[in-house]
N, C-alpha and C positions, 0 to 999 in steps of 0.2 A: 504494500500500500504506500503510495507516495506521501511524503511528509507534508505538513501544512505549510502554506506560504508564510514567510516571515512578515509579521505585522509591522508596518512602518508608522511611526508616530507622525503627528502633524502639529503645527503651531495652533494655539488656541485662537478662536475668532477675535477675541478682544485684543490679543497681542497683535494680530494682523492689522486690525483697525488702528491701534496706537502707532504701529510702524508706518502705516500709510499716511496718517496725519503728520507724523514727524518728517516723513519724506517730503510732503507738501511744504512744510515750514522750511526744510533744508533748501528747497528750490527758491525760497524767498529770502535766503541768507541767514537763517537761524541755525544755531548749533544745538544739538540734543545734549542735554546735561543731566546727569544722574547724581544723586547724593545720598547721604546716610538716612536711614529711616529712624534712627535714634538720634535726636538732636538735643543740644543744650537749650535751656530756657533763653539764653542770650540770642542765639540765632533764630529760634522759633518764635520768640515774642519781642524781646527788647530791641533788637536791631531792625525790626519791622515797625517800630513805633507802637507796639502793643504793650501797654504797661502790665506788670505782673499782677496788678489788682483787677485787671479786666476779667469778665466772666469766662472768656475762652481759656484763660490760664488756670481756672479753678481745678482742683483735684476731681471734682464731679464731672468735668467736661473733657478732660484730656487724660491720656494714659501715661502716668509717671512711672518711670523705671527705677528711679532713685532720686535723691536730692539733686535738683537742677538738671535732670535728664528726662526727656519726654519723647514718646513716639510722635513723630511730626504730625501736626494737625493740618498742614497744607504744604505745598511744594515751594512756597516762597522763600524759605531759608536759603535755598540755592541761589536766589537772586543776590542776597547779601554776600554769600561766599564768592560768587562770580565777580561782583563789583569790587571786592577786596583783592581779587587775583588779577583782574584785567582792566585795562583802560577803556573808557567809552569810545565809540558806540558799542553797545552790547546787545546782541539779539540771541536769546536762548529760549528753548522750549524744554520744560521739565516734566516729563511724564513720570508717573509713579504712584505708589500707594500712600494713602494718608489714613490716619487713625483718629476717630472721635468716639466718644461714649454715647453713641446713638442707639436707641432700642432697635433691634432687628425687626423690620417689617418690609412690606412690598416696596417702599420708597427709601429706606434707610438701611445702612449696614455699618458696623464698627470699622470696617476697612473699605 
């Protein structure tokens, strides 16, 4: 009896769409940038003019890993990191996962 054909994996449809969008932005002169998912409060809030007493920085709204370290709540910390590393003009697109303490339902997810 012949063996089974070897199954070949495929990229996830969401990954394909993100790659397609990034390619469109690349054609417009943008650079795809990725960054850490665990961020300091400084990059995630302070350097983006979000004070630490803002509701978004509350323990009930963000996933804290330890003192001063949070799972990023948006991809904007990479803007601050990029501006520190490169001179303007800067054109970046930052795809990636973000984490919020949202209840899981049809329109919300923690990731």
